[in-house]
N, C-alpha and C positions, 0 to 999 in steps of 0.2 A: 441510499437506503439505510437510514440511520435511526438510532435512538427510539426506544419505546419503554413504557412503564412495565414494571414486573407484574405478571398475572399469577397470583398465588394458586388458583385452582389447577394450574397446569402441573403442579408438583405431583399430582396423582399419576402422571404419565412419565415421571422423571426417570433418570438413568438407573438401569438395573444391569446385573452381570450379563455378559454376552452369552446368548443362547438362541438356537433355533430348534424348534420342536422336532423337526425331521432331519436334523443333522447332528452327528455324534460330537463334532468338535472342529476347531479350526484346522485348515490345511497346514501341515508343518511348513510348507513353503512360505505361507503368510508370516509365520513366526520368524523365519529367516529374513524376510524383507523388512519387517519391523525392527529386528535386531540390527540390521545393517544401517537403516536410517538413524537409529538411536545413537550410533557411533559418531555421527557428525557433531563437531563442536561449532555451534554458530558463532560468527564473528559479526558483532553488531555495528561496530564503528571502526574507522581507520582515519587518522589525522596526521598530516605532515606538518612539521614545525615550520614557521615562517621562513627560517633560513635554509630550509630544505635538507637539514642534516640529521634530523631525528624523526622517528615514527612513534605513534602511540596507537594502540588498538584495544578493543574490548572483546574478550573471548570467553565463552562459557567454560569454566573449569570446576570440576567436581560439583556440578549443578548450579553454580553461581557465576554471574558475569564478573570478570576480573580485568583490570586495566594493566596492560603491559607496555613497557618502553623498549625501544631498540634503536640501533643505528639505521640510517636510511636504507641500507641494503638488507635489513632484517636481522643482522647479526647482533649478538650480545642482548638478546631478548630476555627481559626479566620483569617480575611484577613491580608495579609502581610503589608498593608498600610491603613491608615484611609482615604480612598478615597471612595466616594459614588459609590456603585456598579452600573455598567451600564454606567458610565461616561467616561471610558477609558478602554483600553485593556492591559493585562499583560500576558506574555508567556515566554517559554524557560527558565526554572529554572535550577540552578546548585548550589549545596552546595560547599562551600570552604572546604579545608582539616581541618580547625579548627572546623567544625560542628556548627559554630555560624553564619557565614555570608552566605547569599543566594543571588546569582545574578539572575537577570531576565531582560527581555526586556519589555518596556512599552512605550505607547504613551501618558501617563498621563501628562497633562500640555502642550501638543504640539497641536497647532491649525491645523497644516497640517497633523496630525495623523502619522507622522513618529515615529519609535520606537528608544528610546535611551537605554543605558545600566545603570541599577540601581543595587545597592547592599543594602540589608536590614540586620539589626542586630537582630537576633532572640531573644536576651536577652533584647533588648531596643525597645519598640514600636515606639519611635521617631527617632530611628537610621537608617533612610532611606537616602541614598545618591545617587545622579546621578553621576555615575562613569565616563561616557563618552557620549558625543554627537556624534551620528552616522549619517553619510551622505549616507545612503543606507541600504538595507535589511541585516539583520544578522540572524544567526541561529546556532544551535549546540554549545551552551556555554559549555566550559570545563575548569575547573581550572587546572593550572599546579600543578603537585604533590607537589611542595614545597610551594604552596600558594602565590607565589610572583606575578603571572600574571594570567589573564583570557584569554583563547583562544576562538576563534569562527570563523565561516565561514562568509565572509563579501564581499558584492558586493558594493564597493565604488561608490557612485553616481548612483547606480542601481535604476531601476524603478519598478522592480518586484522581488519577492522572487525567488531564483533559484530553479525551479522545473518544469518539463514538465507537471505536473498536473495543474499548474497555467495557466490562460488565456494567450495565446501567444501575444507578442507585435504586433501591427499593422505593416504590411509590408510597409516600406517607404524607399526611397533613394536606394542606391546600396545594394541589398540583399547580406547578408553574409559578408559585409564589414562595413556598417554604423550601429551604435548602438549596436555593440557586447559588451556584459557585461561579465566580468570575475570574478568568485568567488574565493577568496583567503583566506588563513589562516591569521588572524589578532590577535593581542594581545593588551590588555590594562593592565597597571600596577595595582596591587592591591590597590594602593593609588589613582588611577584615572589618567585621562589624555587622550590625543588623541590616536586613534588606530595606531598601527604600523603594516604594512603589511610585513609578513614574507616570504610567498611563492612567486615565481616569477610571473611577469605579463603574461608570456607566458603559464601558466598552470592554467586550471580551476579545482579547487579542489572540490571533492564531499564528502570526509570523511577524518578525520584526527585523530591522537592519539599522546599524549605526551609519551615520553620515561619515565621510572620510575624515572630517575634522573632529569627530566625536561630540559635536555640539547639538546634533539633532537625531531624531529617530523617525523612521518610516515604518508603519505597521499596517497590517490588514486586520480589521476589527469590525465588530457588529455589536448591537445591543445584546445583552444576555437574554435568554439562555444560549450559551455558546454552541451547543450541539445542533440547535435548530437554525441558527441564523448565519452560518458561514456562507450560504448561497446568496445572501444579500449584503455581504461585507463590503466595506469601502476601504480605500487606501487613505491613510491619514498621516500627517506629519506634525511633529511637535518638537520643541526644545527638549533636550535630555535633562530636564529638571522636574522634581515633583511639583504638581500643581500647574504646570505649563498648559496653555491652551492648545488643543489639537485642532488642526485645520484639515478639511477634507481636500485631498488632492484629486481623487477619482471616486465618483459614485456611479457604478455601472448602470443603475436604474435611471440616471439622469443623462447619460451620454447619448449622443445622436448617432454614433457610428456602429461598427460591427461588434463592439463590446456590449452594446445595450442589452440589459437583462441577463448577462452572463456572469462569470466568476473571474476573480483575479487572485494571483498568488505570487510569492517569492519576490518582493521588491528588492531592487539592487541599485544603489546610488552610482551615478557616473563619477569618475575620478575627481572632477572639479566640483561635485556637489550640486550641480545645476539641474540635473535630470534624474529621474527615477525610471528604470526599466522594470518590467514585470511580465509574467506569463498571463495571458487572458484567453478565455474560451469557455466552452461548455464542459463542465466538469461535474462528475457525479459524486465525488467525495473529496473532502479536504485531504491533502497528502497525495492523492492520485492526480498530480498536476499535469497539464498538457494544454496546448493551444497555440496561439500566435504570440510573437514578441511585440509588446507595446512600450511606448515611452511617453512620459508626461513631464512638464516642468515641475521642479520640486515645489514651486509656489502654487501648483494646481493648474487646471485647465482641461481642454478637450484632449484625451489621449490619442496618440497616433498609432495605428496598426502598422508596424514596420515590416511585416511579412505576409501580407494578404496573398492567398492563392498558392502558397508553397505546398509541397506534397510530402512533407515530413511533419512531425509533431515536436516542436521544442518543449522540453520538460524542465530544464534548469539552465541558468546563464550566469556568467561572471564577466565584468568589464575587464579587458586587457589594458586598454588606454581609451582616450576620448573618442576614438574612431574604430575600435575593434572590440568584439565580444567573443568569448569562448562559450559554446552552446552544446549541451548534451541533448540529444533528440532521439526519438523513436523513428526509425526508418524501415518500414516494411517488416516489423517484428524484430528488428535488430537494434542494439544500442550503438549509437554513433556520436562521435565527438567532432565538432566542426568549428571553424573560425569564420566569423561574419564581419564584414565591413559595415559600419554604422554611420548614418547621417541623421539629420533631424527628423527625416520622414521615411527612412527606409533602412532595413538591415538585409544585406545581401550575402548569401553564402559564398565565401571566398574560396575555401577548400575544405574538404573532409580530412581530418587528421587520421582517424581510424574508425573502423566498423567492427563490432564484435557480436557473434552469436552467443551472448552472455548477458547477465544482469550485472550492473555496476552501480555502486553508491559508496559515499563515505559515511553514510548513516545519518546525515543531517536532513536529507530530503531525497526524493526519488532521483536517481541518476546524478546526484551531486558529486563533485570532484573536490578533493582536498589539494590545494595548490600552494606552492611556495610563494613568498612575497613577490618574487620576480616572474612567477608563472613559468619558470624553466623546468620545474619538476612537478609531478603529480602523484597522488596516491588514492586508492580506493579498494573496496572489497569487491571481488569478482567471483561469480559462480555460474554454472551452466548445467545443461543436461549431462554433459560429459565430465565435469570437474566440480568437486565440492569447494566450499568457500575458502579463499586464501586472500591475503593482503597483497596487492600489486602496487609497485612503486618504481619510479624511474624518471628519466627525462620525458618531457612532454613534447611529442613529435608525431611523425606519421607511423611509428612503430608502437603498438600498445606496450605499456610497461610490463615487465615480467613479474611473476609471483616471487615475493621475497620471504614468505613464510611457507612452512610445510606442516601446518597444523592438522590438515585433513588429507595429507598426501596418500595415506593408505586406503582412503575411501574410494571405491570404484563403483561405477554404475552396475546395478544388478539387472537393469532393463537393456534393451537393444539400442542400436544406434539411433540418433535423431537427425532429421533433415528438415530444412525449410521447404515448404510446398507452396506453389502458386497456381491459381486458376482464374478464369474469366467468368464474370457473371454480371448481368444487367449493365454491361458496358464498363464495369470496373475491374481492375486487377486486384484479386484477393490474395492474402497470404496467411499461412498458418504453420504449425509445426506438427510433424508426424514422428512418433516414437515407435520403433519396431519392437516386436516381441524378442525377448531373450532367446538366443540360439535359433534365430530365424531360419526357416527352411522354405525356400520359394516353391517347393513341391507340395507344401501343405496349405490348407486354408485356415484362417484365423478369425476370431471375433474381434470387434473393434469397439472401444469406448470413446465417445466424443465428450470432451471436457470443455465446457463454455466458461470463459473467464467472467469475473465480476465487473462491476462498473455501472453501465456499459462503457463509460469513457475511461478506458484503460487499455492495456495491451498484454497479450501473453508473450513474454520474452523468455528465451531459454534460461532455466534456473535449476538449481539443485533443490529437491523437495525436502521439506521438514517432516517430522514424524506425524504431524497433524494431517488433515484431509487434503487430498489432491489426487489428480489422475495418473501422474507419472508412474507410481509403483505398479499399476496394472500391467505395464510392459514387462515386469519381472515374472509375471504369472501366465504369459502366453497370449497377451492381447496387443494389438495395435492400439495406440492412443493418439487421437487426433485433437489438436488444440487450435481451433480457428481464431482468426482475428477479423470477424465480419464487420460490416458497416456499423458505425457507432464506436469503433475502436480507434485508439491512437495509432499513428504510424504512416498515415497517408494524407495528412492535412486536415484542417478544421472542417471543410465541407463534408469530408468522409465521416468525421465524428458526429456531425449534426444530421446525418442522413437517416437516422432512425428516430428522430423526434416525432412524437404522436404516432409511432409505428412499432412499438415494442413487440417483438415476437413474430414479426411478419417478414420484412426485408432481410433482417439479420438471420432468421431461420432459413430463408431461401438461399442466402449466401452459403450458409453452413451445409445445407443439403447438396448444393452444387459442388462444394469441396469434397464431400463424401463420394459423390459420383465420380469425380476426377480421380480420387484415390483408388476406387474400386475398378476403374478401367485399366490400371496398370499393376495392381498388387492383389494378392489372393486374400481379399477380405470377404468374409461370408456375410452377405447383406441380411441374412436371417438371424444373425447374432450381433446386431448393433445395440450398443448401450449408450446411455446419455447421463451425464452428471455435471455438476457445477455448484458453486457456492455464491450466495448473494444474488447478483443479477444472473449468474449462472444457475443458481437455485430456482429463480423465477423461470428461466428458459427450460429447466428440467421439469417444471410443473406444466408449463404452457405448451411446449412443442409436441408432447404426446397427444394433445387435443387437436392438433392440426395435421398430424401425420401418424401413420401406424408403423413406420419403419423401425422405431426403437422398441426393442423387446424387453428391456429392463432399464430401470431408472434409479438413480440415487440423487435426491434433491436436498441440498444442504442450505440451510438458512434462506429459504426461498420466500416468494410472495405469490400467493394463489388468487388473491382477490384485491385488485388495486383500489376498489371502492371502499371496502372495509379497512384496508391498510391505511388509507388517508385519515380515517377517523381514529385509528388505534395509535398511530405514531405521534411523536412530539417533534418531528422534523419535516413538517409539510412544506417548508420553503424550497426544498430541492425539486419538488414535483412540477410546479408551473413551467419552469424553463424547458422541461421535457414534454409535458402534456399540453402546454399552451394555455392552460387555465386551471383553476382549482376544480376539485371534484364537484363542488356545489354549483359551479358555473357551467361545467361541461361533463356531466357524469358519463355520457356515451363514450368519450375517448378513453376513459378508464375502464369501462365495461368491455370495450373492444379487445383489450389485452389481458383480461382476467380469466385464468384457467377454469375457475369454477363455473363460468357461464357456458363452457363447452365440455364439461366433465363427462358427459355421457359418451363422448367419442374416445375416451381413454381406456385402454386395455392393458397397458404395460405394468407389470409388477413394480411397485415403487417403494423404496425405503426413504423415509423422511427424517431428517436429523436437524437439531437446532439447539442453541443454548437458551435457558429459561430467562436470562437477563440480556438477551441480544439487543443492543442499542441501535442496530441498523435495520434488521429484518425481524420484527417481533414474533415471538413464538406462537401467538394466536394464529398467525398466518399458516404456519405448518399444521397446527391443529385443525383449522378449518379445511385445508386441502386434504389432509388424511381422512377427516370425517366424510368428505365428499367421495373419496375413493372407496372407502369402506361401504358407503351406502350403495355404490354401484356394483359391489361384489368384486372389486379389483383387489388382487393380492397386495397387501401393503403392511408396513410397520412404521410406527412413529417412536422416535427416541428423543426425549427432551433432557438435556444435560444440566444439572443444577449448578447455579452460581457461575455460569459461563456467559461471556459476551459474544461478539461477532467472531472474534478469534479465540479459540479455546486455549487456556493456559494450564489447566491441570494435566500433567503428563498421562495420567490414567485415562482421561477423557480423550486426549489427542490420539492415544493408541487405540482406544476402543472404537472411535468413530471411523478410523481408517480400516480397522479390522472388520467391522460390520459391513462396510461398503465392499471390501474385497470379497467377503463371503457371499454377499448378495449377488454380485456379478458371477461368482463361481457357481452359484446355485442356478441362476436363470440364463446365463450365457456361458456355459462351461467351455473352458479351453482344454485342449488335449494336454495331459500331463507331460 
């Protein structure tokens, strides 16, 4: 659910100071919750040097991301450059093969705040060098295995980072023709210089990987515009030289097997350079990777599904040697790291190294791990419902590595305990998470807020909340919070992910309601004080579910979709929809109408707060306007807030704070919890 043009008339409904006519002001407890969340210092990346002796991470310091260096045990941590914290931003770190030089992007010294490419010498505090001046956004830094060049994704003369989560560009000129920006693979020599563009101008590149000998590139790409066409992207291979011809290794539209018509991501070369492995499956967003493990000869051919029928969801992989892989996977709502044995036509889980009720990533991709060259050591950022983000590092084995930083050690949950919950429905074993109210008393009854995740091809895994919108903080105010992973979610295999195709809002809603029933049978949840919320696909569910059941007594719908038929015509990313709906809206309007809340709006009675960014590139603001208009026409209590200059993920701290505060107050008003 991505990208849409900006609709200027919506500014009439734009952000205004928080106020409710019949409420004097915010609950002081809400102020305390927001203040506690704001104390967390996000850690965006963590990278282990190839020799396993050093760490680098990116942590927000005085409002700006800063790169820090340390020994592998976290000691001797210090900024990578002697620049006053908060004066500029540093990001996107990558160690050179020599384990001494660290590349990163920074706007330090630039009055226009564009980021250039720098390299630091970990052995010399004064050894900082600007490697290249960049004329556009860059990301995904990756050194060539021979250390002679640094590769990255680059939008030359671009105006925004290539991501549908970013605020969409204002619609001007001839739509679809003017202002189209293309992300390409670029390199800069290790000695420095101007970027060289390697991939062709006719391909928008989403991900890339160097071959082991640094002579070739594999990348996932599609014709521009990039935001629209990720769902039809192909795997291509070319020599790592400007102007080299690109050869198609995999085209999902042309394959005959289980990958047909689906998506692929994260290409990874085998150590001998003969094969390329990747993740393939039904994915609703680039970056929200999950599926089966596939392999294809580097020269191209029919890809082999190496893991058909497994009951976990591989998300990230790395070759250990020619016959083994390290795989990060979602297993029943948990993060799991496992070792697989690999042959030409199968990948079999050999053993699970560890399973965590936590979110893990090195910042390069979902659930990615930063490994030493010999794969004896590992590093990543870890956080959960119980613990704020820290860098974890240590030996790679069956014991998860410990935290080696204490950046957020003083942050403690203000909500109650969290537990994994399971229940049976429609012959499937379901999983979700339940957060208890703070100071829980089993002798009392409590309201509960159900928080549906985005996607739907995603999973709710234990994580520490940010200041922006999310359901976890309701636990600090006297609510149970239920976070289900119904059909359509990662964590139980590809068949489970595909179980809600052409069925949005039906089977997954029944799964969720069954989970609510299971919780109410054993805990003191007041069924007359049930709330519903979510963002993106969760926003759609927050709009649609109250048209199918009257159990929810208050709703907050974030960046939702109320009418799939009008959405198809409003957005610029219609390529994602046929894999889920089976056809375009023009070929099968009925399947879109079936899941559109506005077609059942007269059944809705729940008071609903609707919030969205005016430049949302995934779920366009007109959807929220149309849904709010329909509620108001039915006399349902509702409020619409459209935040200016915001995309799918809000970036303005005032807006992040306001949207969460409004939601907390909405539920306090309509689903009051005992103080």
